[in-house]
Structures are given as C-alpha cells and as structure tokens.
N, C-alpha and C positions, 0 to 999 in steps of 0.2 A: 626500094624507096617508098612506093605507094603504100606497102604493107606496114612499114613503119609508121607512116604519117596516119594510117587508119587506126593502128594500135594506141598511138598517143590521142587521137581524138575520142577513142572509146574509153581510154582511162579517165581522161578529163570529165566526159559526161557521167561516168559511173560515180565518181565523187559528188558531181552536181545533183543527180538523183537522190543519192543517200542524204543529202543535207536537207532534203524536204520533210523528213520526219525525225523526231527526237531519239538521241542517243545519249543516256545519262553517263556521268563519269563513273566507272566502276573501279577504278585502280587496276585493272587488267591490261596488260600489253595489247595495244592495237595490232592486228594482223598486218603485216607488211605485203602480203600477196593478195592481189585483188581478188582472186578467187575465194580465199579464205574470208575476205570482207563480206562477200555476197553470203556464204554460208552462215556467217554470225548473224546477218539481218541488221538493218538499220536501227534497231530498237534495243541493241545491246546495251546494257547498263541500267535498265529498268529493274525493280526488285525481282530477284531471280525466283521467287515463289509466287507464281500469279495467283495463288489462293490467298496470299497474305496482303491485305491493303494497308499501304502506309498511312501514317497520321497525315491528314490535309493540312497544307499550308494555311496558316491564319489569313483570312480576307476580311476586309472591311464590310460589315452588315450592310452598309449604305450602298455599296457597289455592286451588290448582287440582287438579283430578282429572284425571291423564293419560289420553289416549285410546288408550294403547298396551295391547294384550292379547297373551296369549301366541298366540292364534289370531286373526288379523285377520278382522274382519267382511267379508263379501261381499255386495254388492248382489244382490238375487234376479234370476235369469237372465230370467224372464218378467216383463215389465212390464205394469202396467195399461193398458186402453185404455178411455176412456169416450165415450159419446155424450152431448153437453150440449145443453140446451134452455133458452133464457131463459124464466124464469117472468114472466107479464104483470104488469104494474103494480107497485107498491111495497109492501114488508112494513111499512114505517114511514116517514112524512113528517115533516120537521122535527125530525130527530134522525139520528144515524149511529154510526160506530164500533161495530159489532154484535158481540156474543156470544150464540150460541144454546145453550140448555140444555135436554136432553129430562128432563122430569119422570117419576116413577114412575106417575103416573096416566094417561100416554100423551099429556098436553098437552105444548106446546113454550113455554118462556118465552125471549123476546128481551130481553136486557140492551143497552142503547145510552146514547149520550151526548148531552148538551146543555149549554148555558151553566149549567144548574141543578145538574149533577153527573151521576151514572148512574141512569138511569131504567129501566122495564122495560114489556114489553108481553106478552100471553099469546095463545096460539092452540090450538084444537083439532085443525087440520090442517097447521101448519106454514108455510101461506101468508096466512091472513087473520088478522091481530093486532089486538088491542085493547088501547089504552094502559091501564096501570094506575096508580091514584093513588099519590102520594107519591114520595119520593126514596129510592133504595136506599143510595147513598153520596152524602153531601153533601161539597162542598169545606170545606177547614179553612184552616189556616195553615201558614207555612213551606213544606215541600216538599209539602204537600197543598193548596196554594192551587188548583191545578187538579187534579181527579181524573178519569180516564177509562180505557178499554181494560180492561174487565173480563173475567175467565176464571174458571171455576168447577170444582171437583172435589168430588164426593160423598164423604163421609167414612163409616167403618164403623158410627159411632153414629147414622146418620141425619142428621147436620147436613151442611152444605156450607160450603165456604171459598171466599171470593172472593179473587183476586189482582187488583191493578190498579195503573195508573201514577199516581203522584203527581208533581207538578211546581211548581216555586217561581215559574213565570212562563209566559206564552204565547209568549215569545219563541222562535224556531225552531231552536235548535241548541246544541250543547255549547260552552261558554264564554259562550254567552248565556242559557241555561236549563239547569237540572239535573233529570233524571228518575230517579226511583228506583220501587221496586216494593214495594207494602204488601199487607196481607191484612186480611179481615174475616170473621167467623162467623155463621152464621145457622141457624136451626131450620126456616124456612119459606120461604127465598129472596127474602123481601120485606124483614124487619127484619134488619139487620146490625150487628154490633157491631165496631168497629174494633179490631185486634189489634197494629198497629204495623209496624215497618220489616222487610222480608224480605231484599231485595237493596240494599244501599248502593253505589251506582254510583261514589261518591267514593273509596271504599277497596279495590274488588275488582278494578280495572284496566279498568273500563268507560268511563273518563274522563267521569264525570259524566252518563252517558246509558245507563240501563236501562229500556227502554220497551216498550209494547205486548206485555204477557206472553200467554203461552198455556200452560197446565199441563195435564199429564196423569199419571195414577196408572201406574207401571211394573208389570209382572207380580210383581216382588219388593216391592210395597208402597211403594216410594219414590215420591217426586214430583219430576218433571222440569219445569221452567219454560223454554220457548223464548222469547226476547225479543229485540228490536232493541238492538243494542250498538254503541258507538263504539270498542270495543277496538282499539288499533292505529291509530285514526282510519281504521278500515275499514268500508266500508258492507256490512252483512250482519247474520245472525241467530246469536247464541250460545245457551248454554244453562247451566243451573246445576241441581244436583240435592240432594234432602234426604230424610233418613230419617224425619223427623217432619213435614214440611210446613211447619216454621217456620224453620229454621236451614239455609240454602242454601250450597252450596259450587260455585264457578264451575267448568265443565268447560272443558278447555283447547282453543283452537282456535275456528274458526268453523265452524258447522254449514253455513249456506249463504251464500255471498257474493252480493252485489249485489242481494239481494231483502230486503224488509222485511215486518212484520206477519204473523207466523206463526200458523197454525191447524192443530192435528193430529188426525189420526184414525187408528184401527187398522182396516184393511182386508185381509181375507185373510191375516192374520199378517203384513202389512206396516206400517210406519209411513208414512203418506201425510202429506206436508206442503204446505198450501196457503199460498201468499205472494203479494205485490204487487210488481210492478216499477213504479215511479213516477218513474224517472229517464231521461230521453232520451238521456244521454249513454252508456248501456249499450246499444249498437245491436244486440248479438246477443240482448237480451232486451227487446223492446219493451214499452211500458207495457201494464199488463193484470194479469190473475189467473193464476197458474200452480200446478202441483203437481209435487212431487218425491217418490220412494219411496226407503225404507231398509229394511234388514232388522234393524238394531240401533238405530235412532234417532239415530245419531251421524253415519254417512256416508250423504250422499244423492245420488241420480243427478242428472243434468242436468234442468233444468225442462222441463216440457211445459205448453203453454198451455191453459187452459180457455177463456178468450177474451182478444183484445188490443184495448184500449180505453183512451183518455185518462181521467183524473179518477175513476177507481176505486181502492179501497185497503181495507185491513183486512177481509180475508175472515175468516169463521168457518163451520165445517163441522158440519152435522147428518147423521149417519148414520142413514139411514131403515131400510136393511136391508142384508144382505151384498152386494147387488148396486147399491144406490142411495144417493146421497148428494145433499145440498142444500147448495149454497155460498152463504152470505149475504155481502154486502159493502157498504161504503159508496160513495155516488156523490154528485158535486156538479157540476151543469152550470148555469153563469149563464143566466138569473136565476132559476132554480127552487131551490126550499129543498133543502138536503141531504136525502139519502133512504137507506133501506136496500133494497136489491134482491137478486135471487138467481137462480141458475141450478141446475137439476137434472140431475145426471149418472148414467147407467146404465152398469155395465161391459158391454162388448161381448164 
C-alpha cells in the first residue's frame, strides 16, 4: 500500500514539474507512459528544427523596451572558468523547483514547490536544510490555481518581494494552460501577502506563457525579471523591467534561445545566467545545467556546461563569495521522489 501511495505522489509531482516550462501543441499524440513523457521533454511541440526561427508574434511597439543603445554592449573578453563538484546527498526531498535566498543573519532559506504550494527550508551552511512549517504561498483560483517557481528581491525598507508563477491548470503548454507572473510581499520571508498580477502573458506578446521568473535588482535600482517565454512560439528566456517592482515592461527580443529556467548572479561585474536544457532536439546543447555570461544583462555568451544530465531542471544560484557559487536544481529520477540537489563551483 505504501508503494502505491508513493507512486501516486510521484506521478502527481511529475506532471506538476512539467507544467513549469512550455510545451507547444504539435498535433502529436501525447505519450501515456510517464517514462515516455520524460524522454520527450517538457518542450515538445516547439519548432522541430532548432535552426529555423519562427516569425515573431506581433507586439505593440509601445509595450517593448528596445535593445538598441548608442554604444552596443560588448561581452567581456575574459570568460569565467569554474571547477565544479557535486555536493553529496540532497538538499530537500519530496519537493523541487528551488529558489535559494541568502538571509542577512548568514543563514540560507530554500524556497521550493510541492502540491501544497510554495514551501521553505532553512540552513546554517547552505547544505543541510530543515523544512519549515507552514505554506509560504498557497494556491488560489483562476490563474493562481497552481503556484510555483518563486524568486525574491530584498527591498530598501527591509521587506522582501517574491515573484512567482501562477497557472490556471497543470496542462503542459500554451494553448493548453496559461502561465502568468504574480508578486507577494513579506517582512520576515515566511508570511507573505499577495499583491497581484505583475506580468500578464495574454496581453504582452508572451502567447499566454510567462513562467519560471528570476528577479534581480539592477545597479540603477530597477528590477529585471528573466522568465521563460513563448513569444514568437520560440523556446527561450525573455525579460521585463520595472522602475517600481510592480509595473513591468517587456524588453524586446530573446535573452537566451533554446534554454529555460533562468537564475542570475553578479560575479566579478558580470551577469552570469544559469539555465537548463531539457529538450533533446537541441543536439548542440545536451540536457543539463549551463551558464552564460553578459556585460549588460541583455546579450549573453554561448552556454558552458556546469554538468550534462537528464531529468534536471530549474537551477537557482547562491553566491557564497566572489570566487564560489552553489547551484541548486530540481531532479527527478523514477522511482525516487523529486528532490533538490546542488553543485558547488569555484572560479579557476
């Protein structure tokens, strides 16, 4: 009986994780076997030829921030090189889709998702985590029927704002499900008050799919959210920017094609974006976790592998010091329960 219950829990969580990234309708029959679904990847249905870029969906010029500057940004000539080591064990078991947040007292809080909503765990060393009681963000109705994919920024007044994905169903793609980005405010990182819709994917050119956000505060105080978009029916990461953290304007173009699940860090005056490759059709970027570099946060280098492996997704990065980062990510390998694992990287 216990085995049957675990199997049911695993199947539910697998569908939940696959709903975090877009799957375009392709007219193909959806596999009924859960192992076949993992093999297909949650990006099935995007254009089958990754070298062919589809015509972009028309977007209102006034709703976009152009990328053109008087002086084009240049990628840094010297690229980062890391030495990566897999951390033993799991950070959290029976939960996934992590976001790691460094607290002012030196502890680390890991936000993650389950069927109950967005939960959290706490750690003194960033490796051994204890689950905290309660639910940080609970599911609601409508486009918050499913809530997941948290990210947090610290505010000048000492509060913190969480951005998260809300979806109207667990179905796996645009045309089948709609994903939007919401926010909530907190004074302690545990009790959050929902603030409402931040990015409406139905009106801004994202084709009903704005998902898996990662937010950073820019040097000028603005907030930029990187997120998975279905703009132009293209597989990739887009961005939007806000002067007040509440009203966002989509930035033109795609930040990173063919990858999903962004996580940003500032390392040595560079923007370093970690992302996942989960689609076997992009042979030049095998499944796994990657990082890319940028001098301006808009134009990124080609991806470099942290590690290549199936069934990993949703990275989140903790900057330990100027030479060391820890990348957390979700992992699901049947028949084990979904878990959060990590790699630690040191700049060589």
